[in-house]
C-alpha positions in Angstrom: 105.8 26.5 99.8 107.7 26.6 103.1 106.9 28.4 106.3 109.0 31.5 105.7 107.6 32.1 102.2 104.0 31.7 103.5 104.6 34.2 106.3 106.3 36.6 104.0 103.4 36.5 101.5 100.8 36.7 104.2 102.5 39.8 105.6 102.5 41.3 102.1 98.8 40.6 101.5 97.9 42.1 105.0 99.6 45.5 104.3 96.2 47.2 104.4 95.9 46.3 108.1 97.3 48.3 111.0 100.8 47.1 111.9 99.8 45.8 115.4 96.9 43.7 113.9 99.1 42.5 111.1 101.9 41.4 113.5 99.3 39.7 115.7 98.0 37.6 112.8 101.6 36.8 111.5 102.6 35.6 115.0 99.4 33.5 115.3 100.1 31.7 111.9 103.8 31.4 112.8 102.9 29.6 116.0 100.3 27.4 114.2 102.8 26.3 111.6 105.4 25.6 114.3 102.8 23.5 116.2 102.0 21.5 113.0 105.7 21.0 112.3 106.4 19.9 116.0 103.6 17.3 115.6 105.5 15.7 112.7 104.2 17.4 109.6 106.6 18.8 107.0 106.6 22.5 106.4 104.9 22.1 103.0 102.2 19.9 104.5 101.6 22.4 107.3 101.4 25.3 104.9 99.0 23.3 102.6 96.8 22.5 105.6 96.4 26.3 106.4 95.9 27.2 102.7 96.9 29.8 100.2 98.3 33.0 101.9 96.3 35.2 99.6 93.0 33.5 100.5 93.9 33.5 104.2 94.7 37.2 104.0 91.4 38.0 102.2 89.4 36.2 104.8 91.2 38.0 107.6 90.7 41.4 105.9 87.1 40.6 105.3 86.3 39.6 108.9 88.5 42.4 110.3 86.6 45.1 108.3 83.2 43.4 108.6 81.4 46.3 110.3 81.1 49.5 108.3 78.9 52.4 109.3 77.7 54.6 106.5 77.3 58.2 107.3 75.3 60.2 104.8 77.0 63.4 103.7 75.6 66.5 101.9 78.9 67.1 100.2 79.4 70.5 101.9 81.3 70.9 105.1 79.5 74.1 105.9 76.1 72.5 105.5 77.2 69.4 107.5 78.2 71.8 110.4 74.9 73.6 110.2 73.0 70.3 110.3 75.0 69.1 113.3 74.2 72.3 115.2 70.5 72.2 114.3 70.4 68.5 115.2 72.1 69.0 118.6 68.9 68.9 120.7 68.3 65.4 119.4 71.7 63.8 119.2 73.0 65.8 122.2 70.3 64.5 124.5 70.8 60.9 123.2 74.5 61.2 123.8 74.0 62.6 127.3 71.6 59.8 128.2 74.1 57.2 126.8 76.9 58.7 128.9 74.7 58.8 132.0 73.7 55.2 131.4 77.3 54.1 131.2 78.2 56.0 134.4 75.2 54.4 136.2 76.4 50.9 135.1 79.8 51.7 136.6 78.3 52.9 139.9 76.1 49.9 140.2 79.0 47.5 139.5 81.1 49.1 142.3 78.4 49.3 144.9 78.9 45.8 146.2 82.7 46.0 146.8 82.2 49.5 148.3 79.6 48.1 150.8 81.8 45.1 151.7 84.8 47.4 152.1 82.9 49.8 154.4 81.7 46.8 156.4 85.3 45.6 156.7 86.4 49.0 158.0 83.4 49.2 160.4 83.9 45.8 161.9 87.7 46.4 162.2 87.0 49.7 164.0 84.5 48.1 166.3 86.9 45.3 167.2 89.7 47.8 168.1 87.3 49.8 170.3 85.9 46.6 171.9 89.3 45.2 172.7 90.6 48.5 174.2 87.3 49.0 176.1 86.8 45.5 177.5 89.3 45.7 180.3 87.6 48.9 181.6 84.2 47.2 181.5 85.7 44.1 183.3 86.5 46.3 186.3 82.8 47.0 186.7 81.4 43.6 185.5 83.5 40.7 184.4 80.7 38.9 182.5 79.9 42.1 180.4 83.7 42.6 179.8 84.0 39.0 178.5 81.0 39.5 176.3 82.5 42.6 174.9 85.8 40.9 174.3 84.0 38.0 172.6 82.1 40.3 170.3 85.3 42.2 169.5 86.9 38.9 168.4 83.9 38.1 166.3 84.2 41.6 164.7 87.8 40.9 163.8 86.8 37.7 162.0 83.9 39.5 160.3 86.3 42.2 159.2 88.8 39.7 157.8 86.0 37.9 155.9 84.6 41.1 154.5 88.2 42.3 153.5 88.8 39.0 151.6 85.3 39.4 149.9 86.1 43.0 148.9 89.4 42.0 147.3 87.9 39.0 145.4 84.8 41.0 144.3 87.0 43.9 143.2 89.2 41.6 141.1 86.1 40.2 139.4 84.7 43.7 138.7 88.1 45.0 137.4 88.0 42.2 134.8 84.4 43.0 134.0 85.3 46.6 133.6 88.2 45.8 131.3 86.0 43.7 129.0 83.3 46.4 129.1 85.8 49.1 128.3 87.3 47.1 125.4 83.8 46.6 123.9 82.9 50.2 124.4 86.1 51.4 122.7 85.6 49.0 119.9 82.3 50.6 119.1 84.2 53.8 118.3 86.9 52.1 116.3 84.6 50.9 113.5 85.3 51.9 109.9 83.2 54.8 108.7 82.3 55.3 105.1 81.1 58.7 104.1 78.9 58.9 101.0 
């Protein structure tokens, strides 16, 4: 079996999957076969190394649909709605506490870059006021004016350092947020079987 036939059969066996997931797996196996062929294998040997497309598809479908949540059902929509309404004090409070917990995680994550950003702004403002005010103080006392100018320069450096820290920490937390959001959304994308 050559590469084109393998990919065609694999696509046929993966028809139960969403198109985007199916395309992702087809692209993956296409690249894998291309790598084997570039490393000196024949198409037939590369396909044999991966295995039978039906078996590969079965494994992919099995691992892809591994989590199934079974929801008991009474068989009557009306009765299900009544039970949902009656159970609201329990599941509603659990849902609300879950939402509040997720929001508190977000707030805690973003406290550190917020604090460094405020520090950056505060030191920058202090440095501007210090630089503008130091000539006026030098008229009264040169040593105090020089001290104020020096602390203003230190404030500029602190502001720059805190600004860099804010940007770096924000990038890290944005990546953490993306991963957390993907995991959170994947919880709600599970297959549900109603019995």
